[in-house]
C-alpha positions as CSV (number, residue, x, y, z in Angstrom):
1,M,-84.6,-119.0,-154.1
2,L,-87.5,-116.5,-153.9
3,P,-91.0,-117.7,-154.5
4,K,-92.8,-116.7,-157.6
5,E,-95.1,-113.7,-157.4
6,M,-98.1,-112.9,-159.5
7,D,-99.5,-109.3,-159.8
8,I,-103.2,-109.3,-159.0
9,E,-104.1,-105.6,-158.9
10,K,-102.5,-102.2,-158.4
11,V,-104.5,-99.7,-156.3
12,G,-103.0,-96.2,-156.0
13,D,-99.5,-96.5,-154.6
14,F,-100.1,-100.0,-153.3
15,D,-99.2,-103.2,-155.1
16,L,-101.4,-106.2,-154.2
17,R,-99.4,-109.4,-154.9
18,F,-100.3,-113.0,-154.5
19,Q,-97.4,-115.2,-153.5
20,L,-97.4,-118.7,-154.9
21,P,-96.0,-121.2,-152.3
22,D,-92.7,-122.8,-153.3
23,L,-93.3,-126.5,-153.0
24,R,-89.8,-127.6,-154.0
25,H,-88.4,-127.5,-150.5
26,A,-91.4,-129.4,-149.2
27,F,-91.1,-132.0,-151.9
28,R,-87.3,-132.4,-151.3
29,D,-88.0,-132.8,-147.6
30,F,-90.6,-135.4,-148.3
31,L,-88.2,-137.4,-150.5
32,G,-85.7,-137.4,-147.6
33,T,-88.0,-138.9,-145.1
34,R,-87.4,-142.3,-143.6
35,E,-90.6,-143.7,-145.0
36,V,-89.8,-142.8,-148.6
37,G,-86.3,-144.3,-148.1
38,E,-87.8,-147.6,-146.9
39,F,-90.3,-147.7,-149.8
40,A,-87.6,-147.0,-152.3
41,S,-85.3,-149.6,-150.8
42,G,-88.1,-152.2,-151.0
43,A,-88.8,-151.4,-154.6
44,L,-85.1,-151.6,-155.6
45,A,-84.6,-154.8,-153.7
46,G,-87.6,-156.5,-155.3
47,A,-86.6,-155.5,-158.8
48,M,-83.1,-156.8,-158.4
49,T,-84.2,-160.0,-156.9
50,K,-86.8,-160.8,-159.6
51,A,-84.4,-160.0,-162.4
52,V,-82.1,-162.8,-161.0
53,L,-84.7,-165.4,-160.0
54,A,-87.3,-165.1,-162.9
55,P,-86.7,-168.6,-164.2
56,L,-87.4,-170.2,-160.9
57,E,-90.7,-168.2,-160.7
58,T,-91.7,-169.5,-164.1
59,I,-91.1,-173.1,-163.2
60,R,-92.8,-172.7,-159.8
61,T,-95.9,-171.3,-161.4
62,R,-96.2,-174.0,-164.0
63,M,-95.8,-176.8,-161.4
64,V,-98.3,-175.3,-159.0
65,V,-101.1,-175.1,-161.5
66,G,-100.3,-178.5,-163.1
67,V,-98.9,-177.4,-166.5
68,G,-96.4,-179.7,-168.1
69,S,-93.8,-181.8,-166.4
70,K,-94.2,-182.7,-162.7
71,N,-90.5,-182.3,-161.8
72,I,-88.2,-179.3,-161.8
73,S,-85.6,-180.5,-164.3
74,G,-88.3,-181.7,-166.7
75,S,-90.1,-178.3,-166.5
76,F,-86.9,-176.5,-167.3
77,L,-86.2,-178.6,-170.3
78,E,-89.8,-178.4,-171.5
79,V,-89.8,-174.6,-171.4
80,I,-86.5,-174.3,-173.2
81,D,-87.6,-176.8,-175.8
82,Q,-90.9,-175.1,-176.5
83,Q,-90.0,-171.4,-176.1
84,G,-86.2,-171.2,-176.0
85,W,-84.2,-169.7,-173.1
86,Q,-86.3,-166.6,-173.2
87,G,-89.3,-168.7,-172.2
88,L,-87.8,-168.9,-168.7
89,W,-88.4,-165.2,-168.4
90,A,-92.0,-165.4,-169.8
91,G,-94.1,-162.7,-168.1
92,N,-91.0,-161.2,-166.5
93,A,-91.9,-157.7,-167.8
94,V,-95.2,-157.6,-165.9
95,N,-93.5,-159.5,-163.0
96,M,-91.1,-156.6,-162.7
97,L,-94.0,-154.1,-162.9
98,R,-95.7,-156.1,-160.2
99,I,-92.8,-156.7,-157.8
100,I,-91.6,-153.0,-157.7
101,P,-94.8,-151.6,-156.1
102,T,-95.5,-154.9,-154.2
103,Q,-92.1,-154.9,-152.4
104,A,-92.2,-151.2,-151.9
105,I,-95.6,-151.2,-150.3
106,E,-95.0,-154.5,-148.3
107,L,-91.6,-153.6,-146.8
108,G,-92.5,-149.9,-146.3
109,T,-95.8,-150.8,-144.6
110,F,-94.0,-153.4,-142.4
111,E,-91.5,-150.8,-141.2
112,S,-94.1,-148.1,-140.6
113,V,-96.6,-150.3,-138.8
114,K,-93.9,-151.9,-136.6
115,R,-92.7,-148.4,-135.5
116,S,-96.3,-147.2,-134.9
117,M,-97.2,-150.3,-132.9
118,T,-94.0,-150.2,-130.8
119,S,-94.6,-146.5,-130.1
120,L,-98.2,-147.1,-129.1
121,Q,-97.2,-149.9,-126.7
122,E,-94.6,-147.7,-125.0
123,K,-97.1,-144.8,-124.6
124,W,-99.8,-147.2,-123.4
125,K,-97.3,-148.6,-120.8
126,Q,-96.2,-145.1,-119.6
127,N,-99.7,-143.9,-119.2
128,Q,-100.7,-147.2,-117.5
129,S,-103.1,-149.3,-119.4
130,P,-106.8,-148.9,-118.5
131,K,-108.6,-151.5,-116.4
132,V,-112.1,-152.9,-116.7
133,Q,-114.0,-154.5,-113.8
134,I,-116.7,-157.0,-114.5
135,G,-118.2,-158.1,-111.2
136,C,-115.3,-159.4,-109.1
137,I,-113.0,-159.8,-112.2
138,N,-110.5,-157.0,-113.0
139,L,-109.2,-157.0,-116.6
140,N,-106.0,-155.1,-117.4
141,L,-106.2,-153.9,-121.1
142,S,-102.6,-154.2,-121.9
143,L,-101.0,-154.3,-125.4
144,S,-97.8,-156.0,-124.2
145,W,-99.0,-159.4,-125.4
146,I,-99.3,-158.1,-129.0
147,S,-96.2,-158.5,-131.2
148,P,-95.6,-155.4,-133.2
149,V,-93.7,-157.5,-135.8
150,A,-96.5,-160.0,-136.2
151,V,-99.1,-157.2,-136.7
152,A,-96.8,-155.3,-139.0
153,G,-96.2,-158.5,-141.1
154,A,-99.9,-159.2,-141.4
155,A,-100.6,-155.6,-142.4
156,A,-97.8,-155.6,-145.0
157,G,-99.1,-158.7,-146.7
158,V,-102.8,-157.5,-146.8
159,V,-102.0,-154.0,-148.0
160,S,-99.6,-155.0,-150.7
161,T,-102.0,-157.8,-151.9
162,L,-105.0,-155.5,-152.2
163,V,-103.1,-152.9,-154.2
164,C,-101.1,-155.2,-156.5
165,H,-103.3,-158.4,-156.9
166,P,-104.3,-157.5,-160.6
167,L,-100.6,-157.5,-161.6
168,E,-100.3,-161.0,-160.0
169,V,-103.2,-162.2,-162.2
170,L,-101.6,-160.8,-165.3
171,K,-98.2,-162.3,-164.5
172,D,-99.7,-165.8,-164.0
173,R,-101.7,-165.6,-167.3
174,L,-98.6,-164.6,-169.3
175,T,-96.5,-167.3,-167.7
176,V,-98.9,-170.2,-167.9
177,N,-100.4,-169.5,-171.4
178,P,-98.1,-167.3,-173.5
179,Q,-99.9,-168.4,-176.7
180,A,-103.3,-167.0,-175.6
181,Y,-101.7,-164.0,-173.8
182,P,-98.7,-163.1,-175.9
183,N,-98.2,-159.6,-174.3
184,L,-99.4,-157.4,-171.6
185,G,-101.8,-155.4,-173.7
186,V,-103.6,-158.5,-175.1
187,A,-103.8,-160.0,-171.5
188,V,-105.4,-156.9,-170.1
189,S,-107.9,-156.7,-172.9
190,K,-108.9,-160.4,-172.8
191,I,-109.2,-160.6,-169.1
192,Y,-111.3,-157.5,-169.0
193,K,-113.5,-158.7,-171.8
194,D,-114.0,-162.1,-170.2
195,G,-114.8,-161.0,-166.7
196,G,-114.6,-157.2,-166.3
197,V,-112.8,-155.6,-163.5
198,S,-113.6,-158.4,-161.1
199,A,-111.6,-160.8,-163.2
200,F,-108.4,-159.0,-162.2
201,Y,-109.2,-159.9,-158.6
202,A,-109.8,-163.6,-159.2
203,G,-108.6,-165.6,-156.2
204,I,-108.4,-162.5,-154.0
205,S,-110.1,-164.3,-151.0
206,P,-107.7,-167.3,-150.8
207,T,-104.8,-164.9,-151.5
208,L,-105.7,-162.8,-148.5
209,I,-106.3,-165.8,-146.3
210,G,-103.1,-167.4,-147.4
211,M,-101.2,-164.2,-147.1
212,L,-102.0,-163.7,-143.4
213,P,-100.2,-166.8,-142.1
214,Y,-97.4,-166.5,-144.6
215,S,-96.7,-162.8,-144.2
216,T,-97.1,-162.9,-140.4
217,C,-94.8,-165.9,-140.0
218,Y,-92.3,-164.6,-142.6
219,Y,-91.6,-161.3,-140.9
220,F,-91.9,-162.6,-137.4
221,M,-89.4,-165.4,-138.1
222,Y,-86.9,-163.0,-139.8
223,E,-87.0,-160.4,-137.0
224,T,-86.9,-163.0,-134.2
225,M,-84.0,-164.9,-135.7
226,K,-82.1,-161.7,-136.5
227,K,-82.6,-160.4,-132.9
228,S,-81.7,-163.7,-131.3
229,Y,-78.6,-164.2,-133.4
230,C,-77.3,-160.7,-132.8
231,Q,-77.8,-161.1,-129.0
232,S,-76.0,-164.5,-129.0
233,K,-73.1,-163.0,-130.9
234,N,-73.2,-159.7,-129.1
235,K,-73.4,-157.7,-132.3
236,K,-75.7,-154.9,-133.5
237,S,-76.6,-156.1,-136.9
238,L,-76.2,-159.0,-139.4
239,N,-73.6,-159.0,-142.1
240,R,-74.7,-159.7,-145.7
241,P,-74.3,-163.5,-145.7
242,E,-76.1,-163.8,-142.4
243,M,-79.0,-161.7,-143.8
244,L,-79.1,-164.1,-146.8
245,L,-79.3,-167.2,-144.6
246,V,-81.8,-165.8,-142.1
247,G,-84.1,-164.5,-144.8
248,A,-84.0,-167.8,-146.6
249,V,-85.0,-169.8,-143.5
250,A,-87.8,-167.3,-142.8
251,G,-89.1,-167.7,-146.3
252,F,-88.9,-171.5,-146.2
253,T,-90.8,-171.7,-142.9
254,A,-93.6,-169.3,-144.0
255,S,-93.9,-170.9,-147.4
256,T,-94.2,-174.5,-146.0
257,I,-97.0,-173.4,-143.6
258,S,-99.1,-171.6,-146.1
259,F,-98.4,-173.7,-149.3
260,P,-101.7,-175.5,-149.6
261,L,-103.5,-172.1,-149.7
262,E,-101.0,-171.1,-152.4
263,V,-102.1,-174.1,-154.5
264,A,-105.7,-173.2,-154.1
265,R,-105.0,-169.6,-155.0
266,K,-103.3,-170.5,-158.2
267,R,-106.1,-172.9,-159.1
268,L,-108.7,-170.2,-158.8
269,M,-106.6,-167.6,-160.6
270,V,-105.9,-169.6,-163.7
271,G,-108.8,-172.0,-163.7
272,A,-110.5,-170.2,-166.5
273,L,-107.7,-171.2,-168.8
274,Q,-108.7,-174.9,-168.5
275,G,-112.5,-174.2,-168.9
276,K,-113.3,-174.9,-165.3
277,C,-112.9,-172.7,-162.2
278,P,-113.7,-173.8,-158.6
279,P,-116.2,-171.5,-157.1
280,H,-114.2,-170.9,-153.9
281,M,-111.1,-171.8,-152.0
282,A,-112.6,-174.8,-150.2
283,A,-113.8,-176.2,-153.5
284,A,-110.3,-175.8,-155.0
285,L,-108.7,-177.6,-152.1
286,S,-111.3,-180.4,-152.3
287,E,-110.6,-180.7,-156.0
288,V,-106.9,-181.0,-155.5
289,I,-107.3,-183.7,-152.8
290,R,-109.9,-185.6,-154.9
291,E,-107.6,-185.6,-158.0
292,E,-104.2,-186.0,-156.5
293,G,-104.6,-186.9,-152.8
294,L,-103.3,-185.0,-149.8
295,M,-99.8,-184.8,-151.4
296,G,-101.4,-182.8,-154.2
297,L,-101.6,-179.9,-151.7
298,Y,-97.8,-179.7,-151.8
299,R,-97.3,-180.3,-155.5
300,G,-94.6,-177.8,-156.6
301,W,-93.5,-177.3,-153.0
302,G,-89.9,-178.2,-153.9
303,A,-89.8,-175.7,-156.8
304,S,-91.5,-173.1,-154.5
305,C,-88.8,-173.6,-151.9
306,L,-86.1,-173.2,-154.6
307,K,-87.7,-169.9,-155.5
308,V,-88.8,-168.6,-152.1
309,M,-85.6,-169.3,-150.1
310,P,-83.2,-167.5,-152.4
311,S,-85.8,-164.8,-153.1
312,S,-86.3,-164.1,-149.4
313,G,-82.7,-164.1,-148.6
314,I,-81.6,-162.0,-151.5
315,T,-84.5,-159.5,-151.0
316,W,-83.5,-158.9,-147.3
317,M,-79.8,-158.6,-148.3
318,F,-80.6,-156.0,-151.0
319,Y,-83.2,-154.3,-148.9
320,E,-80.8,-153.8,-145.9
321,A,-78.0,-152.7,-148.3
322,W,-80.2,-150.1,-150.0
323,K,-81.4,-148.8,-146.6
324,D,-77.8,-148.3,-145.6
325,I,-77.3,-146.3,-148.8
326,L,-80.5,-144.2,-148.7
327,L,-80.9,-143.8,-144.9
328,V,-77.8,-144.5,-142.9
329,Q,-75.3,-142.7,-145.0
330,K,-77.7,-139.8,-145.5
331,A,-78.1,-139.5,-141.8
332,H,-74.3,-139.5,-141.3
333,S,-73.9,-136.7,-143.9
334,L,-76.4,-134.4,-142.1
């Protein structure tokens, strides 16, 4: 298709024309890139997973922040009795709005950073890593000791958290106190009125601190177990049930390691609802230990595992399936 042309001026027998660039081909090429396919796969996988597991997310949030019953079955019955079955999906609309960009950014960032780090290590190795001599000590500045998967996992968690944290705050307010925050519009208005823009980033410090060990361990465990299993079975990739299992184990391990920081994060994010908010993460952890003992740091851990394990497994299963559709099949058709 020819680009559009716009007449500017006619001088004698010469037509001076300005050609507007046709951006449609560039836009179509951009949509066909690997990065866009990975971001789209992450968004679709996150949306489908949350639609299935929203009730477990509701119960998990209530138990972590200490609202209602202290056991899983009691929380389910309590929510159903007070709000009906739809109460199990309280805040799910904003949860879907949150998870789509979060999973897209997180998984897309992970894949991009992992490729970049791997490529950098290969180039560094080919060009011979530089050496530094300090007195009689020679230091070889090699990048081989750095795990591209670990770095990519940490980057994925940090980037997605910085971008999508306000949506996490909104989701928790709608889930924990639907009477005070009946819908998204009211929640945005009240939170902004109470604390301004900074209120949407309540708990960002413990979130970032907690996200680093969780995200790093989560992606490292998944990639390591996947690679080891494929090598032991002499196969190129996992099938869908194997992805489900490996993803669930990775999520369980990462969640168990970082769960106390998750408890502190939730305390800070919804503390204003109870009229008291710890000033920082250390104070939140001390408050939990003082009120409930060391076991309080793992209150809601069972519900969290019930949510995290299927969520992790299903997300990886959907993500790999969408990548096959958007990337692998497209590559074969070219």
